[in-house]
C-alpha positions as CSV (number, residue, x, y, z in Angstrom):
1,M,0.0,0.0,0.0
2,N,2.8,2.4,0.8
3,K,4.4,1.7,-2.5
4,I,1.2,2.7,-4.2
5,K,1.0,6.0,-2.3
6,N,4.7,6.8,-3.0
7,N,4.3,6.1,-6.7
8,K,4.9,9.4,-8.6
9,A,2.2,8.7,-11.2
10,F,-0.4,8.2,-8.5
11,R,0.5,11.5,-6.9
12,I,0.1,13.4,-10.2
13,G,-3.2,11.8,-11.0
14,L,-4.5,12.6,-7.5
15,S,-3.5,16.3,-7.9
16,I,-5.4,16.6,-11.2
17,L,-8.5,15.1,-9.6
18,V,-8.4,17.5,-6.7
19,A,-7.9,20.5,-9.0
20,F,-10.9,19.4,-11.2
21,V,-13.1,19.1,-8.1
22,L,-12.1,22.5,-6.9
23,W,-12.7,24.0,-10.3
24,F,-16.1,22.4,-10.6
25,Y,-17.0,23.6,-7.1
26,V,-16.0,27.2,-7.9
27,N,-17.8,27.3,-11.2
28,N,-20.9,25.3,-10.5
29,V,-21.4,25.2,-6.7
30,D,-19.8,28.3,-5.4
31,S,-22.5,31.0,-5.7
32,T,-20.3,33.9,-4.7
33,P,-20.9,36.6,-7.3
34,K,-18.1,37.6,-9.6
35,D,-17.6,40.9,-11.4
36,V,-16.6,41.2,-15.1
37,T,-16.3,44.5,-17.0
38,F,-17.3,44.6,-20.7
39,N,-16.0,47.7,-22.6
40,D,-17.5,49.4,-25.7
41,V,-20.8,47.6,-25.7
42,P,-22.6,49.0,-28.7
43,V,-25.8,51.1,-28.4
44,V,-28.6,50.1,-30.7
45,F,-31.9,51.9,-31.3
46,I,-35.4,50.6,-32.0
47,G,-38.4,52.6,-33.3
48,E,-36.5,54.7,-35.9
49,D,-39.1,53.7,-38.5
50,L,-41.9,54.8,-36.3
51,L,-40.1,58.2,-35.9
52,M,-40.0,58.6,-39.6
53,E,-43.7,57.9,-39.9
54,R,-44.1,60.8,-37.4
55,G,-41.9,63.1,-39.6
56,L,-39.0,62.9,-37.1
57,M,-35.5,61.4,-37.1
58,M,-32.6,61.0,-34.7
59,A,-29.9,63.4,-35.7
60,D,-27.4,62.5,-32.9
61,C,-26.9,60.6,-29.7
62,S,-24.7,61.2,-26.7
63,H,-23.0,57.7,-26.7
64,D,-22.4,55.0,-29.3
65,T,-21.0,52.6,-26.7
66,V,-21.3,51.9,-23.0
67,D,-18.9,50.2,-20.5
68,L,-20.7,47.7,-18.3
69,T,-19.7,45.9,-15.2
70,L,-21.7,42.7,-14.8
71,S,-22.0,40.6,-11.7
72,G,-23.0,36.9,-11.6
73,N,-22.0,33.3,-11.2
74,T,-18.6,32.5,-12.8
75,S,-20.1,29.8,-15.1
76,V,-22.7,32.3,-16.3
77,L,-20.3,35.1,-17.0
78,A,-18.1,32.6,-18.8
79,R,-20.9,32.1,-21.3
80,L,-21.1,35.8,-22.2
81,D,-19.6,36.6,-25.5
82,P,-18.9,40.4,-25.7
83,R,-20.1,40.3,-29.3
84,D,-23.5,39.2,-28.2
85,L,-24.0,42.1,-25.8
86,T,-25.9,45.3,-26.8
87,V,-27.4,48.3,-25.1
88,Q,-30.9,48.9,-26.5
89,V,-32.6,52.3,-26.5
90,N,-36.4,52.5,-27.4
91,L,-37.4,55.6,-29.3
92,T,-41.1,54.7,-29.8
93,S,-42.3,57.1,-27.1
94,I,-40.8,60.2,-28.7
95,T,-43.3,62.4,-30.5
96,T,-41.6,65.8,-30.4
97,T,-38.3,67.4,-31.6
98,G,-35.5,68.3,-29.2
99,Q,-33.3,66.4,-26.8
100,H,-34.6,63.4,-25.0
101,S,-32.8,61.5,-22.1
102,L,-33.7,57.8,-22.2
103,N,-33.1,54.7,-20.2
104,Y,-31.7,51.7,-21.9
105,D,-31.9,47.9,-21.5
106,V,-29.0,45.5,-21.7
107,N,-29.6,42.6,-24.2
108,F,-28.0,39.3,-23.2
109,P,-27.6,36.2,-25.5
110,D,-30.5,33.7,-25.4
111,S,-28.5,31.4,-23.1
112,V,-28.4,34.1,-20.3
113,T,-31.5,35.5,-18.7
114,N,-31.7,38.9,-16.8
115,N,-32.1,37.2,-13.4
116,M,-28.8,35.4,-13.9
117,V,-26.7,38.6,-14.3
118,N,-26.9,42.0,-12.6
119,V,-25.6,45.3,-14.1
120,K,-23.4,46.4,-11.2
121,D,-22.0,49.5,-12.8
122,A,-22.0,51.5,-16.1
123,D,-20.1,54.5,-17.2
124,V,-23.3,55.9,-18.8
125,Q,-26.7,55.9,-17.0
126,R,-28.9,57.4,-19.7
127,I,-28.6,58.0,-23.4
128,T,-29.5,61.4,-24.8
129,V,-30.8,61.6,-28.3
130,D,-31.3,64.7,-30.5
131,I,-34.6,64.5,-32.5
132,V,-35.2,66.8,-35.5
133,E,-37.8,67.1,-38.1
134,L,-37.4,64.7,-41.0
135,Y,-36.7,66.4,-44.4
136,S,-36.9,64.5,-47.7
137,K,-35.6,65.4,-51.1
138,S,-35.6,63.7,-54.5
139,I,-32.3,63.6,-56.2
140,S,-31.3,62.4,-59.7
141,V,-29.1,59.4,-60.4
142,R,-26.0,59.9,-62.5
143,G,-23.7,57.3,-64.0
144,E,-19.9,57.2,-64.1
145,R,-18.0,54.8,-66.3
146,T,-14.5,53.5,-65.7
147,G,-12.5,51.4,-68.2
148,E,-13.0,50.9,-71.9
149,P,-15.0,48.1,-73.7
150,A,-13.2,45.5,-75.8
151,D,-11.7,46.6,-79.1
152,G,-14.4,47.1,-81.7
153,Y,-17.1,47.9,-79.2
154,M,-18.5,51.0,-77.5
155,A,-20.8,51.7,-74.6
156,G,-24.4,52.9,-75.2
157,E,-26.5,55.1,-73.0
158,M,-26.5,54.0,-69.3
159,S,-30.0,53.4,-67.8
160,F,-31.0,52.8,-64.2
161,S,-33.8,51.0,-62.3
162,E,-34.3,54.2,-60.5
163,D,-33.9,57.6,-62.2
164,T,-34.3,59.4,-58.9
165,I,-34.0,58.4,-55.2
166,L,-35.6,59.9,-52.1
167,V,-33.1,61.0,-49.4
168,S,-34.3,61.8,-45.9
169,G,-32.5,63.4,-43.0
170,E,-31.7,66.7,-41.3
171,Q,-32.8,69.5,-43.6
172,L,-29.5,71.4,-43.8
173,A,-27.6,68.2,-44.6
174,V,-30.1,66.9,-47.1
175,S,-30.3,70.3,-48.9
176,N,-26.6,70.1,-49.5
177,I,-26.9,66.8,-51.5
178,S,-26.8,67.3,-55.3
179,Y,-27.2,63.9,-56.8
180,A,-26.5,60.1,-56.4
181,R,-23.6,58.6,-58.3
182,V,-23.2,55.0,-59.5
183,S,-20.0,53.7,-61.1
184,V,-19.7,50.8,-63.6
185,D,-16.5,49.2,-64.8
186,L,-16.6,48.6,-68.6
187,D,-13.1,47.3,-68.9
188,G,-13.0,44.7,-71.7
189,A,-16.8,44.4,-72.0
190,S,-18.2,42.8,-75.2
191,E,-21.7,42.1,-73.9
192,N,-24.4,44.2,-72.3
193,I,-23.8,44.9,-68.7
194,V,-26.6,44.5,-66.2
195,T,-25.5,44.9,-62.6
196,V,-26.7,46.0,-59.2
197,V,-24.4,48.5,-57.5
198,D,-24.3,50.7,-54.5
199,F,-24.4,54.5,-54.9
200,E,-22.7,57.5,-53.4
201,L,-24.3,60.8,-52.4
202,I,-22.5,63.8,-53.9
203,D,-22.8,67.3,-52.5
204,F,-22.8,70.5,-54.5
205,N,-19.0,70.8,-54.2
206,G,-18.6,67.4,-55.9
207,D,-17.6,65.7,-52.7
208,V,-18.8,62.3,-51.4
209,V,-21.1,62.6,-48.4
210,D,-21.3,60.0,-45.6
211,K,-24.5,58.1,-46.2
212,S,-24.9,56.9,-42.6
213,S,-26.5,60.2,-41.6
214,F,-29.3,59.7,-44.2
215,R,-32.2,57.4,-45.1
216,T,-32.8,56.5,-48.7
217,N,-35.8,54.7,-50.2
218,V,-33.5,52.2,-52.0
219,E,-30.3,50.6,-50.9
220,N,-28.8,50.0,-54.4
221,I,-29.6,50.5,-58.0
222,Q,-29.6,48.2,-61.0
223,V,-27.6,49.7,-63.9
224,T,-27.8,48.6,-67.5
225,V,-25.1,49.6,-70.0
226,P,-25.6,48.4,-73.7
227,I,-22.3,47.3,-75.2
228,L,-22.5,48.0,-78.9
229,R,-20.5,46.4,-81.7
230,I,-18.9,48.8,-84.1
231,K,-18.9,47.8,-87.8
232,E,-18.4,49.5,-91.2
233,L,-21.0,48.5,-93.7
234,P,-20.9,49.2,-97.5
235,L,-24.0,50.8,-99.0
236,E,-25.6,48.9,-101.9
237,V,-28.4,49.2,-104.5
238,K,-30.1,46.1,-105.9
239,F,-31.0,46.2,-109.6
240,I,-33.6,44.3,-111.5
241,E,-32.2,43.6,-114.9
242,S,-33.8,43.2,-118.4
243,P,-32.5,43.4,-122.0
244,G,-31.0,46.8,-122.5
245,S,-31.1,47.4,-118.8
246,M,-28.3,45.2,-117.5
247,M,-25.9,46.0,-114.7
248,S,-23.1,45.6,-117.4
249,N,-24.8,48.6,-119.2
250,I,-24.4,51.0,-116.3
251,K,-22.0,52.6,-113.9
252,C,-23.4,53.2,-110.5
253,T,-21.7,55.3,-107.8
254,I,-22.9,55.7,-104.2
255,D,-21.8,58.5,-101.9
256,P,-20.9,57.7,-99.2
257,V,-19.7,54.3,-100.1
258,S,-20.2,53.0,-96.5
259,V,-21.2,54.0,-93.0
260,T,-20.0,53.0,-89.6
261,V,-22.7,51.8,-87.3
262,A,-22.9,50.7,-83.7
263,G,-25.5,48.2,-82.6
264,S,-26.1,44.9,-80.7
265,N,-24.2,41.8,-81.9
266,K,-27.6,40.2,-82.6
267,N,-28.6,42.9,-85.0
268,I,-25.4,43.6,-86.9
269,S,-23.0,40.7,-86.6
270,K,-24.4,38.9,-89.7
271,L,-24.7,42.1,-91.8
272,D,-22.2,42.6,-94.6
273,S,-23.8,45.7,-96.2
274,I,-26.8,48.0,-96.1
275,L,-29.3,47.8,-98.9
276,L,-30.5,51.3,-99.9
277,D,-33.1,50.5,-102.6
278,E,-34.2,48.0,-105.2
279,I,-34.4,49.6,-108.7
280,D,-35.9,48.2,-111.9
281,L,-33.4,49.5,-114.5
282,S,-35.9,49.4,-117.2
283,T,-37.8,52.3,-115.4
284,V,-34.7,54.5,-115.5
285,T,-34.9,56.2,-118.9
286,Q,-31.7,58.3,-118.7
287,D,-28.6,59.1,-116.6
288,T,-29.9,60.1,-113.2
289,T,-28.9,61.1,-109.7
290,F,-31.1,60.8,-106.6
291,T,-30.9,60.6,-102.9
292,V,-32.2,57.9,-100.6
293,P,-32.4,57.6,-96.8
294,I,-29.9,55.2,-95.2
295,P,-31.8,52.6,-93.3
296,L,-30.1,51.4,-90.2
297,P,-30.4,48.0,-88.5
298,A,-32.8,47.9,-85.6
299,G,-31.4,49.6,-82.5
300,S,-28.3,50.8,-84.3
301,T,-26.6,54.2,-84.3
302,N,-25.0,55.7,-87.4
303,L,-21.6,56.8,-86.1
304,S,-20.7,58.4,-89.5
305,G,-23.5,60.9,-89.3
306,E,-24.8,60.7,-92.9
307,E,-28.6,60.2,-93.0
308,E,-28.9,60.0,-96.9
309,A,-26.9,58.6,-99.7
310,T,-26.6,59.9,-103.2
311,V,-26.9,57.3,-106.0
312,T,-25.8,58.1,-109.6
313,I,-26.6,55.9,-112.5
314,E,-24.9,56.4,-115.9
315,F,-25.6,54.3,-119.0
316,L,-22.5,53.1,-120.9
317,N,-22.4,53.2,-124.7
318,M,-26.2,52.8,-124.9
319,A,-28.6,54.5,-127.4
320,T,-32.3,54.9,-127.5
321,E,-34.9,54.7,-130.3
322,T,-38.7,55.1,-130.3
323,L,-40.8,53.0,-132.6
324,S,-44.6,53.2,-133.3
325,I,-46.3,49.9,-132.7
326,S,-49.6,49.1,-134.4
327,S,-52.6,47.1,-133.1
328,D,-51.3,44.0,-134.9
329,N,-48.6,43.7,-132.3
330,I,-50.8,44.6,-129.3
331,S,-52.4,41.7,-127.4
332,Y,-53.5,40.6,-123.9
333,I,-53.4,37.7,-121.5
334,N,-55.5,36.6,-118.5
335,E,-58.9,37.7,-119.9
336,P,-61.9,37.4,-117.5
337,E,-63.8,34.1,-118.0
338,G,-67.0,34.4,-120.0
339,K,-66.2,37.9,-121.2
340,E,-65.4,39.4,-124.6
341,V,-62.2,41.5,-124.7
342,T,-61.5,44.1,-127.4
343,V,-58.2,46.1,-127.6
344,V,-59.0,49.8,-127.8
345,T,-55.4,51.0,-128.3
346,N,-54.7,50.9,-132.0
347,E,-51.2,52.4,-131.9
348,M,-48.5,53.3,-129.3
349,D,-44.9,54.5,-129.1
350,V,-42.3,52.2,-127.5
351,T,-38.8,53.5,-126.6
352,L,-36.0,51.0,-126.8
353,R,-32.5,51.1,-125.3
354,G,-29.5,49.1,-126.4
355,P,-26.3,49.4,-128.4
356,A,-26.8,51.6,-131.5
357,D,-25.9,48.9,-134.0
358,V,-28.4,46.5,-132.4
359,L,-31.2,49.1,-132.4
360,A,-30.6,49.8,-136.1
361,D,-31.6,46.2,-136.9
362,I,-34.9,46.2,-134.9
363,Q,-38.1,46.9,-136.7
364,A,-41.6,47.5,-135.4
365,F,-42.7,44.0,-136.2
366,N,-40.0,42.7,-133.8
367,I,-41.9,44.3,-130.9
368,R,-44.8,42.8,-129.0
369,V,-46.9,44.7,-126.4
370,V,-48.9,42.3,-124.1
371,G,-51.5,43.7,-121.7
372,D,-52.2,41.8,-118.4
373,L,-55.8,41.6,-117.4
374,S,-55.2,39.8,-114.1
375,D,-56.5,42.7,-112.0
376,V,-59.5,43.5,-114.2
377,T,-62.9,42.9,-112.6
378,A,-65.7,41.0,-114.4
379,D,-67.8,44.2,-114.9
380,N,-68.2,45.6,-118.4
381,G,-66.3,48.7,-119.4
382,D,-63.1,50.1,-120.6
383,Y,-59.9,49.4,-118.6
384,A,-56.3,50.7,-118.7
385,V,-54.1,47.7,-117.9
386,P,-50.3,47.4,-117.5
387,A,-48.4,46.0,-120.5
388,Q,-45.1,44.3,-121.0
389,V,-43.0,45.0,-124.1
390,Y,-41.0,42.2,-125.7
391,V,-38.3,42.6,-128.3
392,D,-37.9,39.4,-130.4
393,G,-34.6,38.4,-131.9
394,T,-32.2,40.0,-129.4
395,D,-31.4,40.1,-125.7
396,E,-29.2,43.2,-126.0
397,A,-32.0,45.7,-126.3
398,G,-35.2,46.2,-124.5
399,A,-38.0,48.7,-123.8
400,I,-37.6,51.4,-121.1
401,G,-40.3,53.1,-119.1
402,T,-43.7,51.8,-118.2
403,Y,-46.6,51.0,-120.6
404,Q,-50.3,50.3,-120.6
405,I,-53.0,49.6,-123.1
406,T,-56.8,50.1,-123.0
407,V,-59.2,47.2,-123.4
408,R,-63.0,47.0,-123.5
409,I,-64.8,44.2,-121.5
410,Q,-68.2,43.1,-122.7
411,S,-70.5,40.2,-121.8
C-alpha cells in the first residue's frame, strides 16, 4: 500500500483530480458573485421607422457605446460573448423634436436571462438623443464609367432601375446633396452589362457625403449599359435587270460608299452591307442622280452621321430609239372568264434602249406589247391595264419606261 502511495504517477493523478473538483465547485457550486467588465458595448436603437412615420428622425446621440460591469456566477459570466451584448434604446415614445434623455436595457444572449446577471455599474446611466424634423428630397441618379469596352465595341447610354431616389435626413444636410452617383467598370466588355451597384451621395461641391446620416428609399440601383459592336457596312443598291437594262450597261456610284454603325451583336453581326433600294433598271430612262435615306439595323446608331446617300446611274455606250407599234402587235393575257375583250389601243410608241448597232436592226414588227388583265374585274367597261414589251430576236436591247393599253370588256 505504501508503495502505491509513494508512486509518482499516482500523486500526479490525484493532484489533477483534486484540481478538477475544486474548479467544478468554484464554477458550479460556489454561488459567490463575480464581477466582469465589458467595454464598448454597442448602443442600438429601436423605433426609428416609427419616428420617420411621425416626420421625425434622430440626428445625434450622446453615446455610441457603454462600458458595463456585470455581476454573476462565474459559469454564467463565462458564457457571455462580448459580441452578443448590446445596449438597446427604445425611441417609440418620442413624438416631439428636441433632446430626450432615455433609459436603456442590456440585451443578453439567449442562453443568459436577466435574473442570472446583474448590471453592477455602467459609465453611462442614460442616453440622450437629439430629435429633429425629417426632411426629404428627391435627387437624380447619374452614372460614371470606368475602363473601356473591348476593341471594336462601344458603350451605349446607361440606364437605371431608379432615375431618382428619395433622401431623408436633417434639412440642412439633405439640402446640400446634389445627386446620387453610381459607377460601372466597362473594362474589356463585349456584352451588355446589367449589374446591381451601391451608390454614393454627392454634394454641390462634388464631394462624397457620408450616407450613414441619411435614409434613402433604396439601398442599391440596377444599372444597364448596352455594349454595342462597331462595324463598317458598305452601301448597296439592288438592280432588277432586263434586256437593254443590265448592270453591265451602267456605272453606279454611291456617296458615301459606306457608313460605320454601332449596334447589338444580334442585329449587326451577320450584316455585310446596307441595302439602300431596289431599282428596276428598265424604269430608269436616262442618266440620273437621286438621294435615298440610309436605313439602319434595328437599335443601331450611325456613327458616320450621314442620313442620306446619293446614287448616280450612268448608262455606258447605250442609245435609245422610239418605234410606233400598231394594233397588230398589241395583245393581252388573263382575260376574264366568259367575257369578250377588245383592244381599244390601236397604236402606241415604245422606246428601246441598247447598243446603237443593235437598235438599227430592230423593226416595229419585232416588238410585241402584251397587256395583263389579271386585275380586271368582271364588270363591263373600258380598262387601262399594264403592259409588258417584248423585243424578239435580241437580248441586247429592251423597252424602257412603263406602258399600258386600254381594253374593253363586254359580256
